C-alpha positions, 0 to 999 in steps of 0.5 A, spaced: 247 675 681 245 678 673 252 678 673 253 671 674 247 670 670 251 674 664 257 669 666 254 663 666 250 663 660 256 667 656 260 661 658 254 655 657 254 650 651 250 653 645 246 650 641 241 652 635 236 646 636 230 649 640 231 654 635 230 651 629 224 646 632 221 652 633 221 654 626 219 647 623 213 647 628 211 654 625 212 652 618 208 646 619 202 651 622 203 655 617 202 649 612 197 646 614 193 652 619 188 650 624 189 642 626 184 637 630 186 637 638 187 631 638 180 629 643 184 625 649 187 633 650 181 636 650 178 639 656 171 635 658 168 641 663 161 639 661 157 631 660 156 633 653 163 633 652 165 626 655 159 622 651 162 626 645 168 622 647 172 630 650 178 627 653 177 620 653 183 617 653 188 622 657 194 620 662 197 625 667 203 624 666 205 624 674 201 619 674 206 615 672 213 613 676 218 615 669 213 622 669 212 620 661 205 617 658 206 615 651 201 621 648 200 623 641 199 630 643 200 632 636 194 633 630 194 626 626 197 629 620 202 631 623 204 625 628 210 623 624 214 629 626 219 631 632 222 637 631 227 636 638 233 634 636 239 635 642 246 636 641 251 631 643 254 637 647 252 640 655 246 639 658 243 637 651 246 631 651 242 630 658 236 632 655 238 627 648 239 621 654 233 621 657 228 622 651 232 615 647 230 613 653 223 615 654 222 612 647 225 605 648 220 605 655 215 606 648 214 613 652 216 619 649 213 626 650 217 629 643 212 625 640 208 631 642 
């Protein structure tokens, strides 16, 4: 099994887009420091936290038939950022098409 996995990976189209994306995100963390987590993403286990607005507006993606709700996952200072830009090859071409479909529908898990 390990030899099959190694052969599959060796023969697969290569891309460093995920590596580039994580490095861009890490650079933003270094540049901006710890930013506020959007209120709708904050856990609200107590009544006080709910009163402060924690979790308000959160939508569970699996409740949507498309599996992706339009939510902002980044702090407002980084809301304009997009890190992962897939290539037009191999499995990434499928990912790119799916992301474009979601964006066209007004839903994008990469807005995060």
